[in-house]
Steps between C-alpha positions, in 0.01 A plus 500: 500500500727359228873540559566382146411852374833640606701245301473669159679791665730302730634259237637764257611721791712224654623402156612857429691520828670167427593609149673811627753267670549308172634798310747381233365145502273534197405137454403466866286816473320349202425175671382659826280750305345227286421270786362786707278598205355144479441490874326838488273387212406187700407709804298738284312203351429374853357839602275500188376152592426608856305805381304285257409236759486696823417858397696823558816445703628749757814544711510749792864577572597445867134413572377857480148476359363775266482789503831487692826360372592384154271259318573281198201391298480253212166518320470334164633797305807536719568125494478488120734799464758360744502167314534672166783720635696204628464307173598800285789575733635144460491508120656846480770372737575207275516744205747711703751213531621534142398855416578744777878453491749407773596861570148582611464165674808577709352837609205370702257438216345195662455649850338810343270274293390320819437825690283613208289189540468572877349839425267375228361207702470718810300758308253234394461340842497798738170602659640826633516820290828619662663158461399523133718813481786315673479204253484747209827654623674164534403428141601842378836517673587165344387623164715818529808280544398263222422771244854643529683171543774494238532881488456559129442860385143408387419350839635792699321752278161334501506390863480865618141532376404164648641586844368855512141403406498217755648715776230762429226235506636350819495842668140548392425147626624581850298824497185313389541238769557772763188693393291179495616405850432849624142487375418134585746400768558168326761331275362145468328493163200301618450736791548798267220367282264491795593850625479662155155341450389631841634850440364518142740547214497862407671827562852446642476120451450549128802731492707227675361243251613714208850530659522120529385478136782730386756298699401165363449638146858629507636163615284301252574720200129590469477819291807649671730261321756735345778344705436138401599454130853626548563360845388148417706502182827562689591186700576153359219273382485286815439807717261664253296178484450485875422874508243470224337197662483622860568867578210674325276212607562576867372855440197362321436256784512784750249696292265206481533414870455857632218597262296179554558470875539850644390771253214339308206711617524797254551348154421825327814658646755217541409251232409775258854634512646152475290445187630821335860407584443147366370633169786750460756233590368256240485769229845655567659157548360397162648811332835419652493137383425615146745793494826331599701250294738361760414190704544636855266798444237292327498247782496769766197670348327163495545498881323834513206382293443199727513726809216707351307188412509363854411841642195503269381186676532672837320812373200286388492344850246223434548125544592420140740793471681422828517127416649602166743737667632226728523247216667746268741613776620142547534446124679827451761426767594176332465622141703817554791307659489268202477782245805683643701180523429426134549861397843499666595181319392655170725799566787273595458288186469799266772705664279808498174621653382690186240333284642660182828317554347154555370224275513131420549368855241224442768305313743489792251516782170339396398394853558850633298646213194288549515543878495875448209467259293294749581753775379785280171326442454437873568860600264625231226279644461247215321183613570243635804658660503661847430858410157430351290414809616798703451748216154359425386534862638854535330620176173323597518667843564834326183461295304407815626816665412701184863591449467480123780741409748319723388164367556619143846630596579168664408303187685746273811484722497119473520526124784747525687266738457223244618724214803630690619152601434336163680794334798419728477126416489565124791751513725277710426151367392537135667643194869490428740471786698827530862541583531460874532845654748583764317487830644638817406389852323836537283426195400146589547469872672166434856379526690313236476182701133479430561384139647161606279213392452365855393844624261537208331167574458581869354842427264349239399236755405764753287675241344169399393434861317832515340436156366164629333692785349752254359218285383295799329806655311559176399143430416444869325839540191341646706340776688824567169687516403287794777678697454836335127525569565435867754786499248723321230416753723633784563821300131563431394408857751664740310352799655159423854638546399717798336207686796274439749757639301638787344170614690502831 
């Protein structure tokens, strides 16, 4: 057993409790949050090293071995996601220092941020299906508070959809877990895999599998994404960036884990539906990215396209496709955080979120402009940046699985992503600079203090750190693939995960 596995939850949890008692002491909250983030990233890196050198790591809480008690499991996929989460969380935290505003900081922004990280890391590490629900709820309750923090009209209006859809999906999640336990008598995911295989996936188990699919599709924004564009456009940039990077990805992770470990025996039913939803998500997301001409909506529809792209990898369900899904998931977490940070800075600099009212920013903000351009190329999958390897593997896996229509949609959606982001770049940074529009806090999600030169440099530095990761992940793709292929091997061979968890 490896007691280190609980630290990615324990560190932000203890930090959040401490920060509650530092209410009103903004500078102290910043220092504690920043140092906690660095410590958490170090622990996550240690877990990744242990998984790489020693194999899958497990922790049986209170010594209760499976199928009893709560189990935490770090296979390569979980370890990579926890490390990526901690790194993104730290950079978004640094961005928050000069963008979120002291009013929000004094109303428990940093404790809520830490609780969100507890839920995300717990979702990745848990080996128990009910504990997955618990970690989802920790994450969601924190996100409910963050999405309305500040209390603008836009936030209050858009948060209603976000809360209602997640409350509905959580209710369905509880029902699905109850039905699954009633049929199998198990909650441990490795044990569930064994029992579903013994019973034969069909009949009522397929119905339960479809129910889980609906739950995770709602949470990930897969096909049923009507709530996402407006909800993610309401809070300030720092909050939107962490939402875009992590929240939908937890839903995608749950889909991948459940449908490669538990419900993988009847691809015609489960993976067939996932494939249809992936295709519809890519197509509808592309239409949205083309239709709108304001930055928040364009960026939010780019989230939706990437969700469909990763789900396409799961639907193909072969080694190349699943390797690509893991690689692209890691890339997309980093790149989306970066894209939203830069998008928020563009809005702040232009004083408006409408492309028709922007222009000429390259003269005042050349570094910001070229960082945005490089990020657009990475998200579109232009080599040698980080988006290329994952997209290539997913498309190749799609052809191997004879998913030709989905592969064509995936390639077409990549071109549309490139077009939508380059259109944004051209509108904002080229041409004549327009008269600066009057931008309210509700429009931009930023406060007036964000325009100070020191704040601008710190925010740009946080974006630059993420951009370095995007470039390094692309140039060092062969090295990253050494980790990703190990993660993909566990997904394609569930026995590896099962043997590691049930070994005692």
